[in-house]
N, C-alpha and C positions, 0 to 999 in steps of 0.2 A: 647652715643649720647644723647644730651639733647633735650628738646621739640622744641627749635628753629631750630635745624638741621633737625629734622623730618619734620617740616613744609616746610622748603626749599627744601628737597628731594621730598616731596609730590607735591609742586608747580612746580618743574622741571619736574617730571614725567608727570604731567597733561599738561604742556606746550609742551613737546615733543610729547605727543599723539595728541593734536590738530594740531600741525605742520605737523606731519606724515599724518594725514587725509587730511589736506589741500594740501600737496604736491601730495598725491595719487590721489586726485580728480582732481587737476590741470593738472597733466601729462596724466591722462586718457582722460580728455576733449581735450587736445591738440592732442593726438593720434587720437581720433575720428574725430576732425575737419580736420586733415591731410588726413585721410582715406576717409572722405566725399568729399574732394576737389581733390582727386587724379583723374587724367585723364581729368580734365577740362582745357580749355585754361587759360592763366594767367589773362585775362580780366574777365573771368567768375568766377574765384575763389574768395570766400569770404576770409576775414581775418581768421586768426587762432581763436581758441575759445576765445571770448572776455572775458575781466575781469568781465563784468556784469554777465555772466552765472556762472563763478567760484564763484563769491561773492554770488550770489543768491543760488547756490547749497551748498556752505559751510554754509550759513545762515541756510539752512534747516537741515544740519548736527548738528549745534549747537543747534537748537531748539529741534530736536529729542532726542539729548543726555540729555537735560535738563528736558524733560518731563518724567513722570513715569507712568502716566495713559494710559492704552492701547487704550481706545476709543479716547482719546485726541490725541495720536500719529497717529491713523488711520485717523482721521479728518484733521489733519494738513497735512499729506501725500496726501490725496485725494484733499484737496484744493490746494496744491502746484502743483499737476499734472494738475488740471483744469487750473490754472493760467498759467502754462507753455505751455499747449496746446494752449491757446487763444493767448499768446504773440508770440509763435513760428509762428503763421499764419501772424502776423503783422510785426515782426522785424526779419530781415534776420540773425542777429547775434545769434538769439536764435533758429536756426533750429534744433539744438540738445538739446532743452530744456527739452522735456519729458524724453529721456533716461537719461539725466543728473540728473533730479529730481529723477528718479528711483534709480539711482546709489547712490545719496546722501541720499535717504531714507533708503536704505540698510546699508549704512555706519553709519547712525544715529541710527539705530536700533541695531547695533552691529553685523550684519551679514556680516563679512568681507569676508569670503569665497564665499558667494553668490555674493557679490559685485565684487570680482575678476573674478568669472565665467561670470557675466554679462559684465564686461569690455572686457574680451577675446572674447566672442561670439559677442559683439557689433562691435568690431574691425574686426572680421572675416566677419561678414555680410557686413559691410561697404566696406571692401576690395573686396569682391566677387560680390557686386552689381554694376550695371551699373550707372555711374554718371548721375544725372539729370541735364539737361541744363536749 
């Protein structure tokens, strides 16, 4: 293998990692949106998880993966949680903003097992809770 082939393999592996994280995040947010809307009348249901939430969460994953300083990562995660909390009060599509940012933060830090546990427990809580009208 020459140097050009190694660069292509590295580029392909990096792209598949980013694509896998995006798909995992999008599927989890879709599952959470479905579980949150379960039991509501069709007129009361919101749309599925909007692309805005998926893109904001994936943006946090990208930023967290690119940072290496621990304090900077902590400040970025805290800031994103504050912004998500404020926006979720104003925008109906971002009602799952805080858990989505927590999930994205865990994925961005590389704690995939913790992110999977959060996704499963979040789904379970949404399925067992009564829908808010």
